[in-house]
N, C-alpha and C positions, 0 to 999 in steps of 0.2 A: 700588375703591382707597380705603381709609379712612385719613385722617390721624389720628395719635394724638399726645398731648403729647410735647414734647421735654424736659420736666423737671417742670413744674408740672401735676399731674394734674387740676387744675381747668380746664385748657385744652381738655378734651375737649368736643366739640359735642353738642348734643342729637340732631342727625341721626346722628352717628357711633354714639351709644349705641343709637339705634333700629335702625340697620342691623345692628350687631353682635348685638343681641338676636334679630333675625329670621333671621340667617344659619344655613343648615344646617351650615356648617363655616367656620372662619376659617383661611385660609392665612397663615402668618407666618414671619418671619425666625428667631425663636427661640421654641420652644414653651413653655419654662419662663418666659421673661420675659413672653410674652403671656398665659400663664395667670395670672400674678401681676397683670398689668394688668387683665384682665377681672374677676378676683376683687375688685379694689378698687372696681369699680362694681357688684358683686353679680351678675356674669354668669358663666356657665360654658357654653362651647360646644366641640364637637369641633374639634381643632386639626390642621392639616396643615403639616409643615415645608416651607418653600420659601425657600431662601437662595441665595447666590451660587454655592455648590458643587453644588447639585442643581437649579438654576433651570429648565434645559431639560426634564429628565424630570418634575419635579414640575408644571411648567406643563401638560404633556400630560395628567396626571391631573386637574388642575383643569378643563381643557377638557372631558374626558369627563363629569365631574360636572355641568358646566353644560349639556351636551347632554342629560343625563338629567333636567334640570329643577330641579336644586338651585340654591340661592342661596349664593354663595361671596363672603365678604369677604376682602380681603388687607390686612394691616398689616405695616409694617417695624418695627424695634425702637423707633423714635421718629420722629415727624414725618411728612412726606408721602412715600409710596412713590414710587419711580422717580426721585427727585431725589437723585443720589449715594447711592442706597440700592437694594437689590434691588427688583424689581417691574416694571421696564421690559420685560424679556423676557417675563414673564407677560402683561403687557398686549398686547404685540405678538402673542403666540401666540393670545390670545383673539380679537383683532381679525382675525387671519389665518383663524381658523375661522369667521368671519362672525358672531361673537357680540358682545354689547355690553360695553364696559368703561366704567363710570361713576365719576367722581371724587366723593369725599365730602371736601371741602376742610377744612382746619383748620391746626394748628400747623406752622410751617416756620421753621427758622433763617434761611433765605434772605429770606423776606418780613419776618420779625421785624426783622432788622437793617436792611433797606432802609427800613422804616417810620420809623426813628429816625436815619438817616444824614444827613438834610437834603439829599439829592440832588434838585435841582430840575428838571433836564432832561437829555436825552441818553440814549443807549442804555446798557444794562447787559448784560454778557456773563457767563453762568454758567460759570465755569471748573471749580468743584468742587475735588477733590483733584488736585494735581500728581503726576506719577510719584514714587514714594518716593525714588529715588536714581539715581545713575549718569548716564550720558550722556543717557538719555531725559528725566530731570528737567532737566538743563542746557539741552537743546534746547527743551523745552517752555517753560522760564522765559524764555529769550531771545526766543522768539516772542511770548509774552504780554506781557512787559515793554514791548515797543515799541508795543503797542496803545493808542491814545490815549483810548478810551472807558473807562467804569467797568467794573471786573472784580470778580466775586464769587468768593472763594476759601474753601475749607474746609481745616482742618488739624488734625491730632492733636497732643496735648500733647508727645509725644516728638520731634516734628519742628518745633515752633514756632520754636525758636531759629534753625534753618536758614532757614526762610521769612523770619523777621525780618531776617536778614542780607541775603538776596536783595532784599527790599523796600527796605532802607536805601540801596541803590544808586540809588534813584529820588529821593533827596534831599528836596526840599521838597514833592513830590507828597503829597497827604493820603491817609490810610487810616483808616477807621473799623473798630475792632476790637470784636467781641462775644465775650466769654468766658462760658461757662456760662449761655447765654441762658435765661431764665425760671426759673433755679434759685436756690437760696438765696444763692450767692456771685456772682451775675451782675455783670459789669463791662462797660461800654461806654465807649469813649474814641475821640476823633478827634484825630489828631496827624500831623505830618509823618513820612513814612516813615523819614527818617534818625534819628528819635528812638525808633522802635519797639524796637530792642534795649535801649536804656537804660530804657525803661518796663518791659519785662519783668524787667530785672535788679534793679530797686528793691524787688521783693517776690517771694520764691521761690514764693509761692502763685499768682502770675500765670502760671506755666508749667503749671498743672494745669487739667484740664477741656478740653472741646471748643471749638474756635475757628471763628468765622465772620468773614471780613474783607472789607470793601468798599474796593477801591482806587479812589479818586475819579479822574475824568478829568483828563488834563493840561489846565492852562491854557497859554496861549502861552509865557509866560516859563518855566514849568517844563519844557515840552517842549524849549525851546531849551537849557536847562541840561543836560538829559539827553542831548541829541543831540551836544553839543560834546565829550563824552568819546568821541572817535573811536577806532578801533583804534590809530592812531599815538600818540594821547595815552595810551591804556591801556597801550601798550608802555613808554612812559617811566615811567609810574606803577609798573608791575610791576617794572622794574629797580630803582627806588628802594626799593620794598617789600622787596627782597631784603636791604637793608642798614639800613633805617630803620623805625621804628614808623609806623602809619598817619597820625597827625596830622602828623608831620614830613615824611613822604613827600608828603602832599597839599599842604602848604605850599610845599615846594620845587618840586613839579610845577607848581603854580599860577604860580610865578615863571618857570619855563622855558617854559610853554605858553600862558599867558594865560587858561587855563580857570578859572572860579570855584573857589575852594578848597573850598567846601561840596560841589559836585558831585564833585570829586576825592576828598574824604574819604568820601563815601557809596560811591563806587566801590571805594575801598580797604577799607572795612569789609565790603563784600560779598565781596571776594576773600579775606578771612581764613579 
């Protein structure tokens, strides 16, 4: 399982180049993209397509090649295989056949963002991509938003506004956002969740590229602010939002319920 760069081609490791050069074949997510990647390093190897749509059948073919004594390397389109990328089923199939699956570590947006997020302690849960839409997404977000530990999320550019609105409901809880990590227009920023929609809106370019986000753990004050928006308080806020814009609805709801206006405004923004 060979990690490849997530943007900057100089991030390939010497070991990865050695393994790819010796492989009898390279299984990969996209044969055209991998051919271009290998050519950039002066390599040319036989390629086997193995992606999310054919992972089960292609994995069986890889197992047969391994049993025949071949050396097979697997790469995803970018980064470390098996982490929110195809490859996990292949690895499971190889192990189930009693064969060895070896990691060749390297670039990963997950570890790249963690290394600059300033997270000093506590657990980190890899969430990856939330369901794209509908009830499944709403239920998944409700479950994850209540988890007090750090969460690592991945998001595509066409859904980043929706995720920003969902995160905004967490108010002052901090989030570190990595956009286009290792690429020319890389941006990394840490800010309160409530400010994320505004940060995206200040520059249209910020909605482009792939996103990795680290939601920092609750501290005690932030957890309290989040939890005081109870279902009863949310009902009051929802009724006000039917007639008023979010800022005015949050201000009036704060007077009626005693809940901090900031927490109510974040909840109102998420409901938009």
